[in-house]
N, C-alpha and C positions, 0 to 999 in steps of 0.2 A: 251520057248518063251519070257518070260519075262525078262531072262538073256540075250539074244538076243538084245532085245530092249534096256537093259540098256546098254550093251557094245556099241552097235551103238550109243546111246545118248552120252556117254562119248566121244567116237572117233569124234563126229561130234563137241561136245564143245570144245575138244583140238584143232580140225582143225581150229575152228573160232579163239581161241585164238592165233594160231600160226599165222594165216593171219593176225589178228589185229596187232600183235605185228611186223610182217615182214612189213606191211603196215607203221606202225608209223616209223620204223627203216629207210625204203626208204624214208619218208617225211622228215626225219632230216638229211639225207644224200642223198641229189637229185642226186649227181654225182656217187653214188654207182655202177650203173649198166651202166655208159657210158664207151664206149671203149676208154680208154685214153693211148697215146704214148708219149714216151720221145726219141725226135729226136735232142736235145740238142747237143752241143759239149761235148766231153769226157774231164776227168779232165785233161789230158796232154795238150790238145790244149789250155783250159781256162787258165791253169798256164803259159803258153809260151804267150799268149795274156797280162795276168796280168803283168808279168815281164815288156814287153814292154812298155806297157803304163805308169808303174809305173816310167821307166827311162825319160819319156818325161818331159821336163821342163814346158811345158804349156800343160794343160789337160782342154779340155772344158766338163764341167758337166751339166747334165739336171736332175732335180728331177721333176718326173712325179708322179702325185699321184691321188687316187680316194677316196673321202671322203664323207658319207652322213651326219654325225653328227657334223663334225669338227675337229674330234680327230686326224686321219691322217693328216688333212691339217696342224695342229699345229707341228706334228713331221716334215712333210715335209719343212714347212717353217724354223724350226731350223736347219735341215739338209741343206737346201739351203743355208742358213747364214754360217754354219761350213765349207761348200766345196766351196763357192763362185758360186754355181751352178745356172743355170736358173731354174725357177719354171713353172711348166705346169700342170694345173688342167685336169684330166680325167674326162668329164662331159658327162651324156649322153644327147642325143638330146631331149629327153622327160623325164621330171622329174617323179621320182616315186611318184604314188598316194597311193598306198599299197605296201609298200616296202617288207613286209614279204612274200606275195604271189607271186608278181612280181619277187623278187630275187630267191626265191625257183624255179619258173618255168623256168626262165632264165638259171638257172646251170642245171635243170633236162633235159630241150632241147637243151643244148648246144648253146643256142641263142649267137647272136653277136649284141647287140644294137647299133644303130648309135650313134657317139659322136657328140657333138655340135662345135667343133673346131679341128685343127690339129696343129702339131708343124712345125714351119717353120724351114727349113734347118736342119732336123734330120742328115744330113749327116755330119755336123760340130761336132758333138758330140763324145767324147771318151768313155764317161762313163754314163750310164742311170740308175738312181736309180728308182725303180716302187714300190710305196706305197699303201696300201689298207687295209681295215678292213678283218677279217674272217669272211665270211658269209656261214653259213651252211656247216662248214668245208670245204670250197672250196674259190676259187678267185672269186670275184665279176665279173659277166660277161664284164662289160665295159672294165676291164683290160685286157682281151682275146682280144677283139676288138683292144684296142690299141697296143698289142704285135703283131697282126697280120696285122697291117695298115703300118708298116714300114720295110726297110731294116736295120738289126743291124748287118750286116756283118763288122768285125773289131771293134765291140764295146762289152765294159763288160756291161750286164744288171745284177744289183744288186736288188733283191727283198727284201722288207721289209715290215712287217704288223704291225697293232695294235690290240690287243686283250686282253679282260680280263682274258683269261683263256687258250685259244686253242692256240697251239705252229703253227708256219709256216709251220712246216712240214706236215700240214694236207692238207695245200693249195697246195702244190708244185706238186702233180700230175697233177691238172688243170692248174695250172701256166706253167708247162713244155709243156702241150699238145700243147700250142700255141708258142713254141720255138723252131721250127725246123731250124736247123743250128745256133743257137744263143749261145754266151758264156755266161752261167748263172753262177753267183758267189756270194758267201758270204751272203746269204739269212739270214735275221735275224727278230726276233719279237722284236719290241721296247715297253717296257712298261713303259718307261719315258724318257724325252728328255735329262734326264742327262747321258743316256747310250751311246749318239751318239759318243762322243769324243773316248771312248773305243773301240767302235765298228770300227770307222775309222782307229785308229791305227792297229787292227786285220787284216783289209783289206789289209793293206801294200801297199797302193798305193799312199803315200805321199800327202794325203788330208788334214788332219787334222790342224786345227787352234784351237789350245788349249783354253779353257776357253770361246768359243763362242757359244756353244750350250747347256750348261748345264744350267737348269732353277731351279732345285729344285722341279720339278712337283713332286706330288704324284703318285707312279707307278699305273699303271691300274690295275694290278692284285691283287692290295690289296683293290680296290674298293669295296663296298657292291655289291653283286652280281647281274648279270643278267640284265643287259640292253638288254640282250639278244642276250641281247640282241640284234637287227637288228640294230642297229647303229652301230658305229664303234668299238664295243668291244667285242662281243662275237662270239661263232661258229656261232651264228645266227646274223642278223644284229642288232646291238645296242651297244658295250661298247669300251673302249680304254683308252689311256692316256688323262688326263683333258684338255680341252680347257680353256685355260686361259681368253680368251676374255669373256667368259660366265660369269666367277667370276667378271671381271670388270664390264660387264654389271648389274651385281646384285648389285655391290656397287654404281653404278650411279643411279640405281632405289631406293637403300635406301635412298641417299640423296635426290633424286627427290621428293619423297613421305614424307619425314619427317615433311615437312611444313604442309602438309594436314592433316596427323596422329597427332593431337594434344592430343588425348586422353591420359591419363596416367593410363591405365588397371592395373597396379603392384601397384599402390598407394591404400591403404585401403584394401588390399585383398590378398590371398596367390596366389602362383604361382606353377603350376606343370609342370613338364618337361618330358613329355612320349616319349619313342622313342622305335623303332624296330630297331635291327641291326643283320645282318648276319655275316658279316666278321670283324666287330669292328670299322669301320670307322664311323658310324653314331652314335656309342656309344661315341667314341672319342669327336665328335662335342656337343653331349648332355651334356656331363660332363662338358665342358668348358662353354656352356650356363648357366647350373644350377649354376655354380660358380659366374658368372657374374649377374644373376639376383636374387640369393640367394633361388632358387626355390627348390621344393623336386624333386627327380629322381626317375622315374618309368620305368623299362624296361618292355618291351610287349614281352612276350614270348609265342611262340604257346604250345599247349598242347601236339602236336606231333611235335618234333623237325625237321627242315627242313634238308635235307640231306648236309652233309659236301663236297660232291664231286659238283663241279661248275656246271657241265651238268645237273647231277640229280637234283639239286636244281632248275636249270632253267627250267625244264621240269615240276616240280610240280608247280612252279609259274606262267607257263603259262597255265596249266591246271586251277588254281585258277582262274586267270585273266578271261579267256575264259568263265568260268560258272560263274563268279561273286561270288565266293563262299566267306563265312565269316568264316575263319579257327579259332577254338577255342583257347582261350587265357588261359594260366596257371596262377592261383593265382590272377584273375582280383580283384580289389577292389569293395567291394560292392557300395561304393558311393564315388565321388569326388566333393560332393557339397560345400565342404569347400574351393574350389578353384575358383577364379574368372577368372584367367588368364591360358590357357593351351598352352604350345609350343608342337606340335607333330612333331617328326622326324622321319625319314625313309630314306632309300635308294630308287632310281627309278629302278623297275623291270618292265620289258616289257612295257617301255613308260609311266609308271604311278606309283601310290603308291602301295605297297603290298596289298593284298586283307585284311590281318590281321588287316591293318589301319582302314578299314571299319568296322570290328568287335569291334575294340576299340570304335571308334566314336559312333557307334550305339548301344552301351550298356548303355549309360547314357543320361539322359535329360541335353542337354546343352543350354537350353534356357537362354539368358542373359551373356552367358560367351563369352570371347574373346578368339579366337584360332588363334595362329600363326604357321603355318606349317614352318617346315625347312628340307632341304633335300641335298643331294650331290650324285653325281653318277660318273662313269668313264669317261662318254662322255661330261658330263656338257651340255648336249643338252636342250636348253630353251623351245622347242616344248614339249618334255618329262615332262618337270618341269611345264608347263602350264597345261597339262592333269591330272598331279597329284593334282595340286591346285583345279581343277574342281571336283576331286574325293572326296577330302576333304570336299569341300562346299556342294556337294551332300549329304554327309553323316552326316556331322555336322549339324543336323536339329536344329534350333533354336538360334545357335550361330551366333555371327559376326566372319566370317573368313577374316582375313586380307590378304593382299599381303604377300606372302611368302619368305623365305629367301633360296636361291640357292648358295652354296660356297663349296670350298673344306674344309675338317676338320682343315686343316692346316693353312686356310687363316683367322687368327684372326682379321685382319684389316676389311675385309668385314663383318665378323660376328658381331664384335663391333659397326660397323656404322649401322647396322640393328638394333640391340639391343636399341642403344642410340636414333636412329631416330624414334623408337616405344614408346619411354618411359618406355623402359622395363629394362634398366640400365642407370647408370649415367656416 
């Protein structure tokens, strides 16, 4: 009898675990059980149309894009400049208030959210580029609304996506589900604006204007992991190529606040540059800052390393954020009393600072210390940056937490402006 009870208990536990795992996978892949079809034109028909359009001396191009954090917008603008195409934003009539839950629900239910505007004279265009971030391994639902709102007969529709790690092929089943009778061609993930010219040449449509689209922007897939996240960059809303306007805004902020921040915290005291980095971008930034301020460098390393796989790391980071976890740090110094000024660096993970930054800040008495956060992300979303600063302020009890630095690791001009503006470097 006891053996039977034991066997039943094991079976029940296994069943619960299997159901939990299945539920989690379904949540992460909301389109998993949708009935998706591909009724787009075949390869031969698409190639015939491509060849015909390529021969035309004048081609009318539209670059339509959906962007949540600004990443896809930046790529779309560069593509518009390179092709001479018109620009159109695919924007929902009602803005997202909880993008994670709403986007997941829309994809799961095959929703078609209303858009706030329409394209005038769609019939005039020969080529329509359609850009979007990868959300939940799928196409954001407003893009499907757009595709189903017009007659694309006789046009080439060319998808492009921005993502920190997911490939555009993950989104094609949901994209093609809205492409009945449409010639879909040349899809590509764009991880940096510098890839645009090469892509246009490969499309063989005689669209390339060499030298107009390259920006030297840091590739999205080298950014510290998981903006998840929801923004324009990951399989979940959150990551993508860098938004250079955000970097410009940061430089402006540094200039505007320099006059108000007259304290010289570095004078008469030692400086610590502590950082957490997953992919190496924040480490690059921290190393440069340490050289400029003459500070000691401390890497914040978790006792249990994060997975090297992008999606697996994102899962761990999300679970930590949702539970407000404080992951243990390996080799944490017993004291940092000797430092008056602490610069704390991190990537943006799931719209805020990684929870391990909370571990670091809560490990010491920071009373009277000057704390300067610095961060970077693939999407360069200022709202996410603000969230991270609020997190640092909440956990750096007793410290004066100054306005932070938000810049790409390679943007030394913005970094230098911040450091000199705050009296941290000459």
